[in-house]
C-alpha positions as CSV (number, residue, x, y, z in Angstrom):
1,M,13.2,20.5,8.1
2,R,14.8,18.1,5.7
3,I,12.5,16.9,3.0
4,A,12.7,14.5,0.0
5,Y,10.7,15.1,-3.2
6,L,9.8,12.3,-5.6
7,D,9.3,13.3,-9.3
8,C,7.1,10.5,-10.6
9,F,6.8,12.0,-14.2
10,S,7.5,8.4,-15.5
11,G,5.7,6.6,-12.7
12,M,7.7,4.4,-10.3
13,S,8.4,0.8,-9.5
14,G,10.1,-0.6,-6.4
15,D,13.5,-1.1,-8.1
16,M,13.4,2.4,-9.5
17,F,13.0,3.8,-6.0
18,L,16.0,1.7,-4.8
19,G,18.0,3.1,-7.7
20,A,17.0,6.7,-6.8
21,L,17.9,6.1,-3.2
22,I,21.4,4.9,-4.1
23,D,21.9,7.7,-6.7
24,A,20.9,10.3,-4.0
25,G,23.5,9.1,-1.6
26,V,22.2,6.1,0.4
27,P,25.3,3.8,0.5
28,A,24.7,0.7,-1.8
29,E,26.3,-1.4,1.0
30,V,23.4,-0.6,3.3
31,L,20.9,-2.1,0.8
32,E,23.2,-5.0,-0.2
33,K,23.8,-6.1,3.4
34,T,20.1,-5.8,4.1
35,V,19.2,-8.1,1.1
36,A,22.0,-10.6,2.0
37,A,20.8,-10.8,5.6
38,L,17.3,-11.8,4.4
39,N,18.7,-15.2,3.3
40,I,16.0,-15.6,0.6
41,G,18.4,-16.3,-2.3
42,A,18.5,-12.7,-3.6
43,Q,21.2,-10.2,-4.3
44,L,21.4,-6.8,-6.0
45,E,23.0,-5.9,-9.3
46,I,23.7,-2.2,-9.4
47,S,24.7,-0.4,-12.6
48,K,24.7,3.0,-14.3
49,V,22.5,3.3,-17.4
50,N,21.3,6.0,-19.8
51,R,17.6,6.8,-20.2
52,S,17.0,9.4,-23.0
53,G,20.2,11.2,-22.1
54,I,19.9,11.0,-18.3
55,T,22.4,8.9,-16.4
56,A,20.6,6.9,-13.7
57,T,21.2,4.1,-11.3
58,K,19.6,0.7,-12.3
59,V,18.9,-1.9,-9.6
60,D,18.2,-5.4,-10.7
61,V,17.2,-8.1,-8.3
62,L,19.0,-11.4,-8.9
63,V,17.1,-14.5,-7.6
64,H,19.4,-17.5,-7.2
65,G,21.8,-15.7,-9.7
66,E,19.1,-15.2,-12.3
67,K,17.9,-11.7,-13.5
68,D,14.3,-11.2,-14.4
69,L,13.7,-11.1,-18.2
70,P,11.7,-8.4,-19.9
71,R,8.2,-9.6,-20.6
72,E,8.7,-9.9,-24.4
73,E,11.8,-12.1,-24.0
74,F,10.1,-14.2,-21.4
75,R,7.0,-14.7,-23.6
76,A,9.3,-15.7,-26.5
77,Q,11.1,-18.3,-24.4
78,S,7.9,-19.8,-23.0
79,E,4.8,-19.2,-25.1
80,T,2.7,-21.6,-23.0
81,A,3.7,-20.1,-19.7
82,H,0.9,-18.9,-17.4
83,D,2.6,-15.9,-15.9
84,H,1.3,-14.5,-12.5
85,S,3.0,-11.1,-13.1
86,H,1.8,-8.0,-14.9
87,D,3.4,-6.7,-18.0
88,H,5.2,-3.8,-16.3
89,A,7.1,-1.3,-18.3
90,N,9.2,-0.4,-15.3
91,H,9.6,-3.8,-13.7
92,P,8.3,-6.7,-15.8
93,R,7.7,-9.1,-13.0
94,E,6.7,-7.0,-10.1
95,S,3.9,-7.4,-7.6
96,N,2.9,-11.1,-7.9
97,A,0.3,-10.9,-5.2
98,H,-2.7,-13.1,-5.8
99,S,-5.2,-15.3,-4.0
100,H,-4.2,-18.9,-3.8
101,S,-7.1,-20.1,-5.9
102,H,-5.2,-19.4,-9.2
103,G,-4.3,-22.2,-11.6
104,P,-0.8,-23.7,-12.0
105,A,2.0,-21.3,-12.4
106,S,4.9,-21.7,-14.8
107,S,8.6,-21.2,-14.7
108,R,10.9,-19.2,-17.0
109,A,14.0,-20.7,-18.7
110,G,16.6,-21.6,-16.1
111,A,14.6,-20.2,-13.2
112,P,12.8,-22.0,-10.3
113,A,9.2,-22.8,-11.0
114,L,6.6,-20.5,-9.5
115,Q,4.6,-22.6,-7.0
116,D,0.8,-22.3,-6.8
117,H,1.2,-21.5,-3.1
118,G,3.8,-18.7,-2.6
119,R,4.7,-16.9,0.5
120,S,1.7,-15.7,2.6
121,L,1.7,-12.4,4.3
122,T,2.2,-14.2,7.7
123,E,5.4,-15.8,6.4
124,I,6.7,-12.6,4.9
125,K,6.1,-10.8,8.2
126,R,8.1,-13.6,10.0
127,I,11.0,-13.0,7.6
128,I,10.8,-9.3,8.2
129,A,10.7,-9.7,12.0
130,S,13.9,-11.7,11.9
131,A,15.7,-9.3,9.5
132,A,18.7,-7.4,10.8
133,I,17.1,-4.0,10.4
134,S,15.7,-1.4,12.8
135,D,12.3,-1.8,14.4
136,S,11.0,1.3,12.6
137,A,12.1,-0.1,9.2
138,K,10.5,-3.4,10.0
139,K,7.2,-1.6,10.8
140,T,7.4,0.4,7.6
141,A,8.1,-2.8,5.5
142,V,5.2,-4.7,7.1
143,E,2.8,-1.8,6.5
144,I,3.8,-1.6,2.8
145,F,3.1,-5.3,2.4
146,E,-0.2,-4.9,4.3
147,V,-1.5,-2.2,2.0
148,L,-0.4,-4.2,-1.0
149,G,-2.0,-7.3,0.3
150,A,-5.2,-5.5,1.3
151,A,-5.6,-4.1,-2.2
152,E,-5.3,-7.5,-3.8
153,A,-7.6,-9.1,-1.2
154,K,-10.3,-6.5,-1.9
155,I,-10.0,-7.0,-5.7
156,H,-10.2,-10.8,-5.5
157,N,-12.8,-10.8,-2.6
158,V,-10.7,-12.9,-0.3
159,N,-9.3,-12.6,3.2
160,I,-5.9,-10.9,3.3
161,D,-4.4,-14.1,4.7
162,S,-5.4,-15.9,1.5
163,V,-3.2,-13.6,-0.6
164,H,0.1,-15.2,-1.6
165,F,3.1,-13.5,-3.1
166,H,4.4,-16.1,-5.6
167,E,8.0,-17.3,-5.4
168,I,10.0,-15.1,-7.8
169,G,7.6,-12.2,-7.2
170,A,7.8,-12.7,-3.5
171,V,11.5,-12.4,-3.4
172,D,11.5,-9.4,-5.8
173,A,8.8,-7.6,-3.8
174,M,10.5,-8.4,-0.5
175,V,13.8,-6.9,-1.7
176,D,12.1,-3.8,-3.1
177,I,9.8,-3.2,-0.1
178,I,12.3,-3.9,2.7
179,G,15.0,-2.1,0.8
180,A,12.7,0.9,0.4
181,A,12.0,0.9,4.1
182,V,15.6,0.7,5.1
183,G,16.7,3.2,2.4
184,A,14.0,5.8,3.3
185,E,15.1,5.7,6.9
186,A,18.8,6.1,5.9
187,L,17.9,9.3,4.0
188,G,17.2,11.0,7.4
189,V,14.4,13.2,6.1
190,D,11.4,14.4,8.1
191,E,8.9,14.2,5.2
192,V,8.6,12.6,1.7
193,I,6.6,14.6,-0.8
194,S,5.6,13.4,-4.3
195,S,4.6,15.0,-7.6
196,P,1.3,13.9,-9.2
197,L,1.7,10.3,-10.6
198,N,2.0,9.4,-14.2
199,V,0.4,6.0,-14.5
200,G,0.9,5.4,-18.2
201,G,-1.7,3.9,-20.5
202,G,-2.7,1.0,-22.7
203,T,-3.4,-2.4,-21.3
204,V,-1.5,-5.2,-19.5
205,K,-2.0,-8.9,-19.5
206,C,-2.5,-10.3,-16.0
207,A,-3.3,-13.8,-14.7
208,H,-7.0,-13.0,-15.0
209,G,-6.9,-11.5,-18.5
210,V,-6.3,-8.1,-20.1
211,F,-6.8,-5.0,-18.0
212,P,-6.4,-1.3,-18.7
213,V,-3.6,0.7,-17.1
214,P,-3.5,1.4,-14.2
215,T,-4.3,-2.2,-13.0
216,P,-7.0,-2.8,-10.4
217,A,-4.5,-3.2,-7.5
218,T,-2.8,0.1,-8.5
219,V,-6.2,1.9,-8.7
220,E,-7.1,0.6,-5.2
221,L,-3.7,1.8,-3.8
222,L,-4.0,5.3,-5.4
223,Q,-7.2,6.4,-3.7
224,G,-6.9,10.0,-2.8
225,A,-3.7,10.5,-4.9
226,P,-3.5,12.9,-7.9
227,V,-2.8,10.8,-11.1
228,Y,-2.6,11.4,-14.8
229,S,-1.5,9.7,-18.1
230,S,1.1,11.4,-20.4
231,G,-0.1,9.1,-23.2
232,I,2.7,6.5,-23.1
233,Q,1.2,3.1,-23.8
234,A,2.8,1.2,-21.0
235,E,2.3,0.6,-17.3
236,L,4.6,3.2,-15.6
237,L,3.4,3.0,-12.0
238,T,3.4,-0.6,-10.6
239,P,1.5,-1.9,-7.6
240,T,4.6,-2.2,-5.5
241,G,5.6,1.3,-6.4
242,A,2.1,2.6,-5.5
243,A,2.3,0.7,-2.2
244,I,5.6,2.3,-1.3
245,I,4.3,5.8,-2.2
246,R,1.1,5.1,-0.2
247,K,3.1,4.4,2.9
248,L,6.1,6.9,2.6
249,V,4.6,9.9,1.0
250,T,2.8,12.4,3.3
251,R,1.4,14.7,0.6
252,F,1.4,15.5,-3.1
253,S,2.4,18.9,-4.5
254,A,4.4,20.7,-7.2
255,F,8.1,21.1,-6.6
256,P,8.4,22.5,-3.1
257,E,10.4,25.5,-2.0
258,M,13.6,24.1,-0.7
259,K,17.4,24.5,-0.6
260,I,18.6,21.5,-2.7
261,E,21.4,19.3,-1.2
262,R,21.5,16.5,-3.7
263,S,19.4,14.5,-6.1
264,G,19.3,11.0,-7.6
265,Y,17.8,9.2,-10.5
266,G,16.5,5.6,-10.5
267,A,16.0,3.9,-13.9
268,G,13.2,1.8,-15.1
269,T,13.8,-1.3,-17.3
270,R,12.7,0.2,-20.6
271,D,14.2,3.1,-22.5
272,F,11.4,5.1,-24.2
273,P,12.2,7.4,-27.1
274,E,12.1,11.0,-26.1
275,H,11.0,10.2,-22.6
276,A,13.4,9.6,-19.7
277,N,12.1,6.5,-17.9
278,V,13.4,7.5,-14.5
279,V,12.2,8.6,-11.1
280,R,14.0,11.6,-9.5
281,L,14.6,12.0,-5.8
282,T,15.6,15.4,-4.6
283,I,16.8,16.0,-1.0
284,G,17.0,19.4,0.7
285,E,16.1,21.7,3.5
286,A,12.7,23.2,3.4
287,A,12.5,27.0,3.6
288,S,11.2,28.2,7.0
289,S,8.2,29.8,5.4
290,L,7.4,26.5,3.7
291,A,7.2,24.7,7.0
292,L,4.2,26.8,7.9
293,K,2.6,26.4,4.4
294,T,3.0,22.7,4.0
295,A,1.6,21.9,7.5
296,Q,-1.8,23.4,6.5
297,E,-4.7,21.3,5.3
298,T,-8.4,21.7,4.7
299,I,-10.8,19.8,7.0
300,S,-14.5,19.6,7.4
301,V,-16.2,20.6,10.7
302,L,-19.5,19.0,11.5
303,E,-21.7,20.3,14.4
304,A,-25.0,19.3,15.9
305,N,-26.8,20.5,19.1
306,L,-28.1,17.6,21.2
307,D,-30.5,18.1,24.2
308,D,-32.4,14.9,24.4
309,L,-29.8,12.2,23.8
310,N,-29.0,9.5,26.4
311,P,-25.5,10.2,27.8
312,Q,-24.6,6.5,27.3
313,V,-25.4,6.8,23.7
314,F,-23.3,9.9,23.3
315,G,-20.2,8.0,24.4
316,Y,-21.0,5.3,21.9
317,V,-21.4,7.8,19.1
318,L,-18.0,9.4,19.8
319,D,-16.4,5.9,19.6
320,R,-18.2,5.1,16.4
321,L,-17.3,8.3,14.7
322,L,-13.6,7.8,15.5
323,E,-13.7,4.2,14.2
324,E,-15.1,5.4,11.0
325,G,-12.3,7.9,10.3
326,A,-13.0,11.1,12.2
327,L,-9.8,13.1,13.0
328,D,-11.3,14.2,16.4
329,V,-14.7,14.2,18.1
330,F,-15.7,16.2,21.2
331,G,-18.7,17.5,23.1
332,M,-19.2,20.8,24.9
333,P,-22.0,21.7,27.4
334,V,-24.3,24.4,26.0
335,Q,-27.5,26.1,27.2
336,M,-30.2,25.7,24.5
337,K,-33.6,27.1,23.8
338,K,-36.2,27.0,26.6
339,N,-33.2,26.9,29.0
340,R,-32.6,23.2,28.3
341,P,-29.0,22.0,29.0
342,G,-27.5,20.3,26.0
343,T,-24.3,19.2,24.3
344,L,-22.6,20.6,21.2
345,L,-21.2,17.7,19.2
346,T,-18.2,18.6,17.0
347,V,-16.6,16.3,14.5
348,L,-13.3,17.1,12.7
349,C,-12.8,15.0,9.5
350,K,-11.3,14.9,6.0
351,P,-13.7,16.5,3.5
352,E,-14.1,13.2,1.7
353,D,-15.4,11.6,4.9
354,A,-17.9,14.3,5.8
355,A,-21.0,12.7,4.1
356,K,-20.4,9.3,5.7
357,L,-19.9,10.8,9.2
358,T,-22.9,13.1,8.8
359,Q,-25.0,10.0,8.1
360,I,-23.7,8.4,11.3
361,V,-24.7,11.5,13.3
362,F,-28.2,11.4,11.9
363,T,-28.7,7.7,12.5
364,E,-27.1,7.4,15.9
365,T,-28.3,10.7,17.6
366,T,-31.6,12.5,17.9
367,T,-30.5,15.6,16.0
368,L,-32.6,16.9,13.1
369,G,-29.8,19.0,11.6
370,V,-26.0,18.9,11.1
371,R,-24.0,22.0,10.3
372,Q,-21.0,21.7,8.1
373,R,-18.1,24.1,7.2
374,Q,-14.6,24.0,5.8
375,D,-11.7,25.1,8.0
376,Q,-7.9,25.3,7.6
377,R,-5.7,23.8,10.2
378,S,-1.9,23.8,10.7
379,T,-0.2,20.7,11.9
380,L,3.3,19.9,13.0
381,A,5.3,17.2,11.1
382,R,5.0,14.0,13.1
383,R,6.7,10.6,13.2
384,W,6.9,7.5,15.4
385,V,9.8,5.8,17.1
386,T,9.7,2.6,19.2
387,V,11.4,2.4,22.5
388,A,12.0,-0.6,24.8
389,T,10.7,-0.6,28.4
390,S,11.1,-3.2,31.1
391,W,7.7,-4.7,30.0
392,G,7.8,-4.3,26.3
393,E,8.0,-1.9,23.4
394,V,6.1,1.4,23.4
395,R,5.7,3.8,20.4
396,I,6.5,7.4,20.9
397,K,4.8,10.1,18.8
398,I,7.2,12.9,18.0
399,A,6.2,16.3,16.6
400,S,8.7,18.7,15.1
401,M,8.8,22.2,13.5
402,N,11.6,23.2,11.1
403,G,13.4,20.0,12.1
404,T,13.3,20.7,15.8
405,V,11.4,18.4,18.1
406,T,8.6,20.4,19.9
407,N,6.5,17.6,21.5
408,Y,6.8,13.9,22.3
409,A,4.4,11.5,24.0
410,P,4.1,7.8,24.5
411,E,1.2,6.1,22.7
412,Y,-1.5,5.7,25.3
413,E,-2.9,2.4,23.9
414,D,0.6,0.7,24.1
415,C,1.1,1.9,27.7
416,R,-2.5,0.9,28.7
417,R,-2.0,-2.6,27.2
418,I,1.3,-3.1,29.1
419,A,-0.1,-1.7,32.3
420,T,-3.1,-4.1,32.1
421,E,-1.0,-7.2,31.1
422,Q,1.9,-6.6,33.5
423,H,-0.2,-5.2,36.5
424,V,1.9,-2.1,36.8
425,P,0.7,1.5,37.2
426,L,0.0,3.2,33.8
427,K,1.9,6.3,34.9
428,T,4.9,4.2,35.6
429,V,4.9,2.7,32.1
430,M,4.5,6.1,30.5
431,Q,7.3,7.6,32.6
432,E,9.8,4.8,31.7
433,A,8.8,5.1,28.0
434,I,9.6,8.8,28.1
435,Q,12.9,8.2,29.9
436,A,13.9,5.6,27.3
437,Y,13.1,8.0,24.4
438,L,15.2,10.8,26.1
439,L,18.1,8.5,26.6
440,G,18.0,7.4,23.0
441,A,17.8,11.0,21.8
442,A,20.7,12.0,23.9
443,D,22.9,9.1,22.7
444,K,22.0,9.9,19.1
445,K,23.0,13.5,19.6
446,H,26.3,12.5,21.3
447,N,27.2,10.1,18.4
448,H,26.4,12.8,15.8
449,E,28.5,15.4,17.6
450,G,31.3,12.8,17.8
451,H,31.4,12.4,14.1
């Protein structure tokens, strides 16, 4: 199984990730053509730089031929400017996602003015949908923007559709996020793993005032992730970088056991003394023993015996638990005391969701007690691909072990929706989806062997 490992010892921003992708072997032309095809007035400037003795690839996004200025230079040129961006150490003008209720925005010297109403998430999705990239890359890019927008919407207490990505920042973020989606796909790895995240320290000046590092959006995006600060007084992990990690990274760990094929370094904007401001991306083949280790996780198992619950209510409880984050829910018939027939309700969930789901079991059923234990489970690596059928697109879930596909199945909800809308048998839709996947897999294998 091919894996990629992100060393975020100096945090990460969107452009740092693009630099690491290119340095690790993703052809620069792939990203340059992707950006050009977006037709949003952006292009990439790629260079080699030195960060505390480490040679790394620096990617700058030019918007209408202009490169973003470091925050200090920008402030010197326009003291009265009301900047919608954070004071990022790694990317000074990244992640300009805010609700549209903010006051007037300013322009930097020689650059287009930031408009009060930037691109909405709906407009960005429309641009992504028309981009000349694969469907899977489009899906990844949209999901990264959605988690970024959702974080901002929660912080500002607005609907996600009210979040706007202001002009320069919108272009910058679109290039970073869409480039990340395309580049990650071009890596051809089965899993992306990350180190714990160095978020930096100090404070940053945002549109709403001064905030400690990490900023509110970054904190929201990092829920469940291991973070720390090395003491550097600067923002190292930006919201866009956090959103990319949130979507692409499957788990966090120390450097994994692997046979290294190649590595790459992506540079941040600043050059700190005695600290290499880079993110490292290492690509390699996981050891066969690692495939079993890394597929293990701790889950909570909740159980309750029910012998006086209306069966209609039981079905509702199952649906409710799944909606609230349960990994799986099922019931088994059991014979209880006084020879009463009953049902054993079992809930599998993440440990952090156990308390919430236990409360639902108590409030929605007649049980007086819920048992809880911790179990270990092994899971196969899984990913999604989208195939085209006569009636529309269907997602295929693919499971693999040591890089070899072991299971594949069409997404039931996609097939059910098509069967209902198109008035065709469900089994027919599922069969055609499987055939489309197998044909695509065969063509991919043939092309690979041809090369």
